VOVEXMI-722279 format. One line per field, with one value per residue (C-alpha): residue in three letters; x, y, z. Coordinates in pm, 1 decimal. Example, Ala and Ser with C-alpha at 12.3 -4.5 7.8 and 13.67 -1.06 7.14 Angstrom:
<sites>
residuo = (ALA, SER)
px = (1230.0, 1367.0)
py = (-450.0, -106.0)
pz = (780.0, 714.0)
</sites>
This chain:
<sites>
residuo = (MET, PRO, ALA, ASP, ALA, PRO, THR, ILE, LEU, ALA, THR, SER, GLY, GLY, ILE, SER, SER, SER, ASP, ARG, LEU, PRO, TRP, GLY, ILE, GLY, ALA, LEU, THR, ARG, HIS, ALA, VAL, ASP, LEU, ALA, GLY, THR, THR, GLY, ARG, ALA, PRO, ARG, VAL, CYS, LEU, LEU, ALA, THR, ALA, VAL, GLY, ASP, ASP, SER, GLY, LEU, ILE, GLY, THR, PHE, TYR, ALA, ASN, ALA, VAL, ALA, GLU, GLY, TRP, GLN, PRO, SER, HIS, LEU, ALA, LEU, PHE, PRO, MET, PRO, ASN, LEU, ASP, ASP, VAL, ARG, GLU, HIS, LEU, LEU, THR, ARG, ASP, VAL, VAL, TRP, VAL, TRP, GLY, GLY, SER, VAL, ALA, GLY, LEU, LEU, ALA, MET, TRP, ARG, LEU, HIS, GLY, LEU, ASP, GLU, ILE, PHE, ARG, GLU, ALA, TRP, GLN, ALA, GLY, VAL, VAL, LEU, THR, GLY, VAL, SER, ALA, GLY, SER, ILE, CYS, TRP, HIS, SER, GLY, GLY, THR, THR, ASP, SER, PHE, GLY, PRO, GLU, LEU, ARG, PRO, VAL, THR, ASN, GLY, LEU, GLY, LEU, LEU, PRO, HIS, SER, ASN, GLY, VAL, HIS, TYR, ASP, SER, GLU, PRO, ARG, ARG, ARG, PRO, LEU, PHE, GLN, ARG, LEU, ILE, ALA, ASP, GLY, THR, LEU, SER, PRO, GLY, TYR, ALA, THR, ASP, ASP, GLY, ALA, GLY, LEU, LEU, TYR, ARG, GLY, THR, GLU, LEU, VAL, GLU, ALA, LEU, SER, GLU, ARG, ARG, ARG, ALA, GLY, ALA, TYR, ARG, VAL, ASP, ARG, GLY, PRO, ASP, GLY, THR, ALA, VAL, GLU, THR, PRO, LEU, ASP, VAL, ARG, ARG, ILE, SER)
px = (5133.9, 4851.6, 4495.6, 4358.7, 4166.0, 4132.5, 3962.2, 3790.1, 3600.6, 3392.0, 3227.1, 3036.3, 3237.3, 3558.0, 3614.3, 3533.9, 3534.2, 3849.0, 3918.5, 4265.3, 4244.9, 4016.8, 3898.1, 3984.9, 3997.2, 3666.8, 3579.3, 3549.1, 3894.1, 4041.6, 3864.0, 4016.3, 4360.4, 4268.0, 4172.9, 4519.3, 4629.6, 4956.9, 5126.0, 5456.1, 5484.6, 5307.8, 5054.6, 5171.9, 4883.9, 4885.1, 4653.9, 4546.5, 4380.0, 4364.8, 3993.9, 4072.7, 4384.2, 4623.6, 4533.1, 4825.1, 4630.0, 4435.3, 4733.8, 4905.9, 4606.7, 4622.5, 4987.6, 4903.2, 4620.2, 4820.7, 5099.7, 4856.5, 4706.8, 5038.3, 5053.8, 5350.7, 5179.8, 5264.7, 5086.3, 5072.1, 5018.4, 4996.1, 4993.0, 5206.5, 5378.7, 5400.1, 5591.1, 5713.9, 5975.0, 5822.8, 5450.5, 5383.0, 5641.5, 5524.7, 5148.1, 5233.2, 5422.8, 5144.7, 4909.1, 4606.1, 4539.1, 4288.4, 4120.8, 3968.6, 3648.6, 3591.3, 3577.1, 3537.4, 3549.0, 3875.3, 4023.7, 3953.7, 4087.8, 4421.8, 4464.5, 4416.0, 4656.3, 4916.7, 4840.4, 4701.2, 4405.1, 4624.9, 4839.9, 4536.4, 4407.9, 4756.3, 4763.0, 4401.0, 4485.4, 4808.1, 4612.9, 4658.7, 4332.9, 4166.3, 3929.8, 3793.3, 3502.0, 3257.3, 3461.2, 3696.3, 3413.1, 3262.0, 3603.0, 3627.8, 3287.4, 3150.0, 2985.4, 2761.2, 2625.8, 2849.6, 2862.0, 3182.8, 3035.2, 2832.7, 2562.7, 2315.4, 2403.8, 2501.2, 2597.2, 2950.4, 2989.9, 3366.4, 3472.8, 3775.0, 3533.8, 3713.7, 3377.1, 3103.8, 2829.9, 2723.5, 2768.9, 2563.8, 2711.7, 2571.2, 2233.0, 2048.3, 2233.2, 2198.9, 1833.6, 1897.3, 2118.4, 1873.3, 1613.3, 1867.9, 2064.3, 1731.1, 1632.8, 1968.9, 1957.5, 1598.2, 1676.7, 2001.7, 2249.9, 2403.6, 2435.7, 2269.4, 2461.0, 2486.7, 2442.7, 2546.8, 2415.7, 2682.6, 2870.5, 2817.9, 3053.4, 3047.7, 3304.1, 3394.3, 3617.7, 3686.6, 3382.8, 3128.1, 2979.6, 3037.0, 2914.3, 2780.0, 2915.7, 2827.9, 3029.0, 2705.2, 2372.2, 2094.3, 2324.7, 2199.1, 2327.0, 2108.6, 2102.3, 1931.2, 1823.5, 1624.1, 1291.3, 1116.5, 886.3, 1182.7, 1163.0, 1410.5, 1389.0, 1569.1, 1635.0, 1776.1, 2080.5, 2176.0, 2425.7, 2678.5, 2785.3, 3147.8, 3332.0)
py = (13878.2, 13610.2, 13695.3, 13808.6, 13494.6, 13149.7, 13256.2, 13072.5, 13228.9, 12936.9, 13032.3, 12936.7, 13200.0, 13390.3, 13354.4, 13610.5, 13622.1, 13742.0, 13894.0, 13749.6, 13424.0, 13137.2, 13283.2, 13577.6, 13653.6, 13745.3, 13978.6, 13710.3, 13563.3, 13917.3, 13965.5, 13654.5, 13785.2, 14118.2, 13936.1, 13807.2, 14173.6, 14170.2, 14516.6, 14621.1, 14289.0, 14069.3, 13832.6, 13479.0, 13287.9, 12897.2, 12724.8, 12367.2, 12197.3, 11845.1, 11825.3, 11837.0, 11615.3, 11917.4, 12030.8, 12201.0, 12439.4, 12572.2, 12607.4, 12806.8, 13026.8, 13098.4, 13210.3, 13448.2, 13584.6, 13611.0, 13794.6, 14048.8, 14092.5, 14151.8, 13833.7, 13590.7, 13260.1, 12905.9, 12580.6, 12246.0, 11952.5, 11576.4, 11404.6, 11211.9, 11311.0, 11617.2, 11899.6, 12044.2, 11888.9, 12026.8, 12062.0, 12160.8, 12436.7, 12579.3, 12595.7, 12734.6, 13024.3, 13129.9, 13393.1, 13251.4, 12889.8, 12885.9, 12539.9, 12492.0, 12296.9, 11948.6, 11620.4, 11677.7, 11308.6, 11266.2, 11575.6, 11459.3, 11117.1, 11250.0, 11513.5, 11244.2, 11022.3, 11288.8, 11416.0, 11751.4, 11720.1, 11776.4, 12046.9, 12245.5, 12244.7, 12380.5, 12639.9, 12762.1, 12801.8, 12979.1, 13243.4, 13131.5, 13229.8, 12936.6, 12983.9, 12807.0, 12744.1, 12441.8, 12146.5, 12403.7, 12522.3, 12204.8, 12055.6, 12280.1, 12189.9, 11856.0, 11764.4, 11862.2, 11728.9, 11617.9, 11491.6, 11329.7, 10980.9, 11066.4, 11280.6, 11177.4, 11386.7, 11214.2, 11321.0, 11367.7, 11345.2, 11317.3, 11680.9, 11813.7, 11949.3, 12254.1, 12401.0, 12184.4, 12282.5, 12130.2, 12315.6, 12365.2, 12505.4, 12616.3, 12646.3, 12854.0, 12713.3, 12335.4, 12249.0, 11922.9, 12075.4, 12272.9, 12006.2, 11745.6, 11952.8, 12035.3, 11652.1, 11540.9, 11796.9, 11711.6, 11341.7, 11388.1, 11264.7, 11624.2, 11860.9, 12195.7, 12426.6, 12707.7, 12725.8, 12977.8, 13070.9, 13117.3, 13436.4, 13422.0, 13325.8, 13252.2, 13428.6, 13243.9, 13359.4, 13051.5, 12832.1, 13115.4, 13264.6, 13636.9, 13761.7, 13653.7, 13819.6, 13840.9, 13940.3, 13900.4, 14084.5, 13869.1, 13599.5, 13464.4, 13270.7, 13065.9, 12891.2, 12553.8, 12383.7, 12076.4, 12194.6, 12026.4, 11830.0, 11674.3, 11905.3, 12156.5, 12515.4, 12752.3, 13110.6, 13372.8, 13570.6, 13930.8, 13949.2, 14215.0, 14304.3, 14347.4, 14440.6)
pz = (10971.3, 11043.4, 11057.8, 11391.9, 11455.6, 11280.4, 10961.7, 10680.4, 10389.4, 10230.0, 9899.5, 9599.2, 9402.0, 9417.7, 9030.4, 8765.5, 8383.4, 8200.8, 7871.4, 7855.1, 8068.3, 8110.7, 8434.5, 8667.6, 9043.1, 9192.5, 9476.9, 9743.8, 9687.1, 9683.9, 10014.2, 10163.3, 10073.8, 10229.4, 10551.1, 10587.0, 10669.9, 10494.1, 10460.0, 10303.0, 10093.7, 9844.3, 9998.0, 9991.7, 9836.8, 9772.2, 9545.5, 9600.5, 9280.6, 9441.4, 9361.9, 8998.0, 8987.4, 9015.2, 8654.6, 8502.5, 8293.7, 8596.9, 8808.9, 8519.1, 8494.4, 8876.0, 8853.9, 8566.4, 8771.5, 9098.1, 8925.8, 8799.4, 9148.1, 9290.8, 9507.4, 9567.5, 9414.7, 9492.9, 9474.8, 9638.2, 9400.4, 9526.7, 9198.7, 9117.6, 9429.0, 9649.4, 9459.1, 9794.1, 10015.7, 10335.3, 10294.5, 10657.0, 10659.5, 10323.9, 10427.9, 10765.5, 10616.5, 10367.4, 10417.4, 10226.6, 10106.8, 9827.5, 9738.8, 9409.0, 9337.4, 9193.9, 9375.5, 9736.3, 9815.5, 9615.2, 9773.8, 10119.6, 10061.3, 9915.8, 10199.5, 10477.2, 10293.6, 10291.6, 10658.7, 10526.1, 10763.0, 11062.6, 10879.6, 10792.9, 11141.1, 11251.0, 10975.4, 11063.4, 11424.2, 11346.3, 11142.6, 10777.8, 10611.8, 10447.2, 10147.4, 9857.2, 9619.4, 9614.8, 9721.0, 9857.4, 10070.7, 10177.2, 10284.1, 10591.5, 10726.9, 10864.0, 10542.1, 10261.8, 9928.5, 9639.6, 9286.3, 9341.8, 9279.9, 8974.5, 8853.6, 9142.3, 9444.9, 9753.9, 10107.3, 10224.1, 10596.6, 10652.9, 10603.1, 10792.3, 11057.7, 11130.8, 11119.6, 11301.2, 11037.5, 10715.2, 10401.0, 10088.6, 9770.9, 9433.7, 9611.4, 9328.8, 9009.2, 9068.0, 9124.4, 9322.7, 9587.2, 9784.6, 9837.3, 9921.8, 10165.0, 10348.1, 10338.6, 10483.8, 10765.1, 10847.9, 10872.9, 11068.0, 10803.6, 10812.5, 11098.0, 11080.9, 10865.0, 10598.4, 10223.0, 9955.2, 9618.0, 9325.0, 9421.0, 9791.7, 10074.7, 10443.0, 10667.2, 10995.3, 11267.3, 11479.4, 11428.5, 11443.2, 11129.6, 11152.8, 10796.9, 10484.3, 10160.8, 9797.7, 9482.8, 9263.0, 9293.3, 9452.3, 9556.4, 9884.9, 10198.1, 10422.3, 10756.6, 10761.3, 11080.9, 11180.7, 11312.7, 11606.2, 11380.9, 11189.3, 10888.8, 10762.7, 10853.7, 10616.3, 10716.2, 10472.7, 10611.6, 10572.5, 10289.9, 10244.9, 9885.2, 9813.0, 9501.3)
</sites>
């Protein structure tokens, strides 16, 4: 059963520490799966690790975690060629698509090369819940800031644009993120948008933000607009803690 409305949970989190694996599933990712509303069967969750070159170790850890969570896992790899015969059919029959972080510039280039930009819009409109962390958050928006090109952060302005807002990630843990995000909105390079501290997420129904969520104490979320004097105006959002 698809989500009630086109749904995106864009995060700077969704991952936890694990005693047995390199990482575990965080509350934000579990919440994304819950939003799919599956009953009576295992949720179908597909991982895309395009932004880290379809790293096999990461994909293996995902499968181990997904089995422990009671999910039906799958993944879409694009290197060296797609691992699925019918990518569109597979994605449209998932409950949740989870996009890992890494190079958002590389992710967007590969997705467009394979026509995934159009497929994701179709899946989103059909009720497949889209979620992700970092690059997997920015990608759904109009743009954001990225280290895809090197240590010096740069703007990315060619996001998929399912959401007409810009997106800032790792707002509290990477000191250069916040001032650059604000400056790029102030000068018009990026559209007004939303930002998340590590451990926070933004829940959209359609293109509207309906709730900010947190899996970590004191993790914040923010709205950033361009003020009438050409400066950035940052407004903290109410954040609901989940576990």
